[in-house]
C-alpha positions in Angstrom: -3.1 -14.0 3.5 -3.1 -10.5 1.9 -6.2 -9.4 0.0 -6.5 -8.4 -3.6 -5.0 -5.1 -4.8 -4.8 -2.7 -7.7 -1.4 -1.8 -9.1 -0.8 1.2 -11.3 2.1 1.0 -13.7 3.7 3.8 -15.7 4.8 2.9 -19.3 8.6 2.8 -19.6 8.7 5.1 -22.6 5.5 7.1 -22.7 3.6 9.1 -20.1 0.8 6.5 -20.0 -0.5 4.4 -17.1 -2.4 1.1 -16.8 -3.8 -0.8 -13.8 -4.0 -4.4 -12.9 -6.2 -6.1 -10.4 -4.0 -8.6 -8.6 -5.4 -11.5 -6.5 -4.0 -12.5 -3.1 -2.0 -15.3 -4.8 -0.4 -12.6 -7.1 -2.3 -13.7 -10.3 -3.6 -11.0 -12.6 -7.4 -10.9 -12.6 -7.9 -7.9 -14.8 -5.8 -5.4 -16.7 -6.7 -2.1 -18.3 -5.8 -0.4 -21.5 -3.3 2.4 -21.3 -4.5 5.8 -19.9 -3.1 9.2 -20.9 -2.6 10.2 -17.2 -2.3 8.7 -13.8 -5.5 10.6 -12.7 -7.5 9.0 -15.6 -6.1 5.6 -14.6 -7.2 6.1 -11.0 -10.7 7.0 -12.3 -10.7 3.8 -14.3 -9.9 1.8 -11.1 -12.8 3.7 -9.3 -15.1 2.9 -12.2 -14.2 -0.8 -12.1 -14.8 -1.0 -8.4 -18.3 0.4 -8.8 -19.3 -1.6 -11.8 -17.9 -5.0 -10.7 -20.1 -5.3 -7.7 -23.2 -4.9 -9.9 -22.0 -7.0 -12.8 -24.1 -10.1 -13.8 -22.6 -13.5 -14.6 -23.6 -14.5 -18.1 -22.9 -18.0 -19.3 -22.3 -18.5 -23.0 -22.2 -22.0 -24.4 
């Protein structure tokens, strides 16, 4: 089975980009806001990769 992946999508009408984190079963796990450039979007992916490994799980009841 394939592993999770990030997909970067360009807006159809604007020069903006967003990313999605896609699970191996093709379900969307996370989606960003729109970025003004592809470079900024890639930096967003890199930031998520770094923060996610350190993120705590907080249960709210």
